[in-house]
N, C-alpha and C positions, 0 to 999 in steps of 0.2 A: 429470466425465463429460458428454458433450453430444451430441445430434443434431440436424441441421439438416434442417427439412422446411417447404417452402412459404414460405422467406423469414423462418420464425420459429426461434428457438432454444429448445429444451427442455431445462431441466436437470434430470437424473435423479437422484433421491436415494432411498435405502431409508428414508425417513422419511415421515410423515404429510403429506399434500398441504397441509394447513392451516398446517404449520410453515415451508415455504419458498415464496420466489417461484417459480413453475415455468415461467412463460413471460417472455420478454424480447424485445419486437420487435427487429428488426434492419434498419432501412431502409438503403438502399443507401450513404448517406453514413457508415455505418459503416466502410467500406473506404477512407476517405480516409487517404492515407499520412500517416505520422508520424514524425518523427526518432527515430532510436534510436542514439546514439552510445557511444563508449568499450566496445564489446563484445569479449569474448574468448570465441570460439565454437569448438565441436567438434561432430562429428556421432556418433550412436550409432544402431544399427539395433535396433529392437523387433519381437519377433515377436507376432502376434496370431492368436486362433482356432485354437490348437494349432500354430502354426507354419505355417499354410496360406497366411497372407498377411504381407506385411512393409510397413513404412513408415518413413521417415527422420524423425527429431526432431532439432531443434537444442536442443543443452544448453549454456548459457553459465555462466560463472562471474564473479564480480566481486569487486574488492578496492580498497582506497583508492589503490594503486599506478596503477591503470588511468586514474585521473582526472587532470586537469592540477593542478599544484601550486598554481595560483590559484583553485581551484574554489570556495574560500570568498568571495574576493572577487567571483567572478562571481555566486555566489548572494546575496551581500549586498544587492545593489541591488533585488532582485526584490520587488515589491509583492503581498502577500496580505492577507487580511481577518480580523479577529478575528470571533468568533461574533456579535458585536453590529453588525458591519457596517463597523467602522473600518479604513482601510487602514493597514498597517504593513509595514516594510521588514524582510527577514530579519536584517539586521544589528542590528536592535533586539530581536531575540527572547531574546538571551543575551549576556554579556560576550564581546566580540570579542577580547578581549586574553588572558584565562587562563580563561573560563568554559567548562565541559564542559556539553555539550548533547547529548541523544539525539533526533534528529528522525525520527519514523515516518511515512512517506508511506503513507496509506491508499489504496485505488483510488478510490472515491468513497462519499460518505455513505449512499448505499442498498445498498451491497454488504453482504450477511450476513456474509461472512468477515471484513470490516472490523469489524463490530460485535463480533465475537468478538475481534479484535486490540485493539479499543478496551477491552473490558472487562478483558483481560489486562494492557493497559498501566494501567488504573485500580488493579487489584490490586498491581501492581508499583510504583506510583509512590511510595508512601511509602519503599521501600527506596531508591529512586534519590534521593529528597529528602534522606534521612539521610545519603547519601554526597555531598551537594552538588552533584548531577548535575540538570540542568533536563531534564524530559521533555515533549516537544512532538509533538503530533500535527497532521498537515496531510492535508486530504482535497480531493478534486476535488467542486466543487459551489458554490452560493452560501452566504452566511452563515446564511441562514434553514434550509438543509438541514443545515448544522453543528450548529445549535441543535437540531434535531430528534434527532439522534444523541446530543448531549450530555445532553439532557433525559431520553431514554428509557432509555440503557444502563444507569446514568447515567455520565457522563464530565465532568471538571473543565472549565467553560465557559473559564476563563482559560488553558487549555493546548491549545485547539483552533482551528485556523486553516483558512480556506477559500482554495482556490486554483482560482477557477472557470475561468480561461483556461489551466490547467495550465502556467503560465510556469516555476515551479520544477522540474517535471517534465521539461520541454524542456532546461533547464540541465543537469540531472543525467543526461539520456538514459535515462529509465526507460523500460521496455518498453511498447509499445503494439500492439494488433492483435487480430484475431479468433482467430488460432491461439494467441496467448499466453494468451488469456482463457478459451477454452473447451477447447483441445485439447492444451495443453502437458502432458506427462507429470507435472510437478512439482504440476500442480493437484490429482492424486489425493491428495495428502497431507491433504486436508481431510477425507477419509473416516475418517482415524485420529482425528479430533477432532470427530465428530458429536455428541457429548454436551455438549461445551462450546460448540459453535455454537447448538445448540438452547437452551442455558440463556441464552446471550447475546442470543438473539432473542426472549425472552418478551415484550417490548415492541416489537418490531420493526414497522417500517411501511415499505412500498415508497414512501411520499411522500417519503422522504429522497433518492430518486434524482434526479440533475439533470436539468433539462428538456433539456439538451443531450445527447440519447442516445447520441451518439458517444463520451461520457466513460466509458460503462461499459466500453470496451474498454481503458481505462489500468490499467497495473500500478503497485504501490507499491515500496517499498523501505525500508530502515533505515540511518541514517547517524549517526556519532558524530563531534562536532567537539570540539576544544579551541580556543577562541577561533576564529580562521579556519581552523586546521589541521584537516584530514580525516584522523581516526585509523582509522575503520572504515566500510566501504560494502559494502551487500549489495542488490542489485537483485532483487525478486522475479521467480522464472522463470514464474510462473503464478499463478492466481487461489486465494488461500489459502495461498501458499508464503512464510510468514512467517519472519524471523529469530527463532531461540530468543532469548528475553529473558534467559535465564541467561548466554549468551555475551556479550550486549550489556553485562551488568552487569559480567561479568568484565574486559571492554576497559576500562570506566569506572574499575573499581578499580585498574587497573594505571596509571592516569592520575592524577598529583597534581593535586588540586583547589585553586584558589587560595582 
């Protein structure tokens, strides 16, 4: 939930002020257009204030079938960075022949919903490891911001990567924009998980937020690959709209691991 006043965005939660970042500045360059491709979109009408007002919301769905068959090749040459600052190509993150990998794209390292997702990924990682599945988290921001999240959640440092220029996000056409970030109906899902968000934020710091403040308008997603083949794709509709990890694990279990 959000309201905009005097060019500042106030995030409103029914939790103590000290627990959440409540104000995020929104300079005009937040509105810079961003590519968003491979969408399948429909419209729904929602009523508010007892039916006295109406607004149109765009609700999108996503699946592996919506992506080009060579999306693995397209992504493989994208350079991102380890938490220590070393450049690495996507194709070097897992076995590109038969290896199974789950790639979780966070919004940015200063997003408190992403701290919750990172915490859930950390808890689920042993289960994925035992199934022979590599679990990878990618976030928007510089490697030093990735280290902040990894150290404070904590999250395995060798499984988190930084994409400061959002190159992989562009290749995958992940959603971006003010409406997606603050006003999409899917963002309301976070209110059902406030206890988990608060727990994940025990060591939270807003210092993990990228210096490029336009990055806070980026949305994430979840992808499962076998080699270069995309088996599962889900683009987050709004902030905190994360794919259920049980569903992701089921997809992996149906896929033979080399």
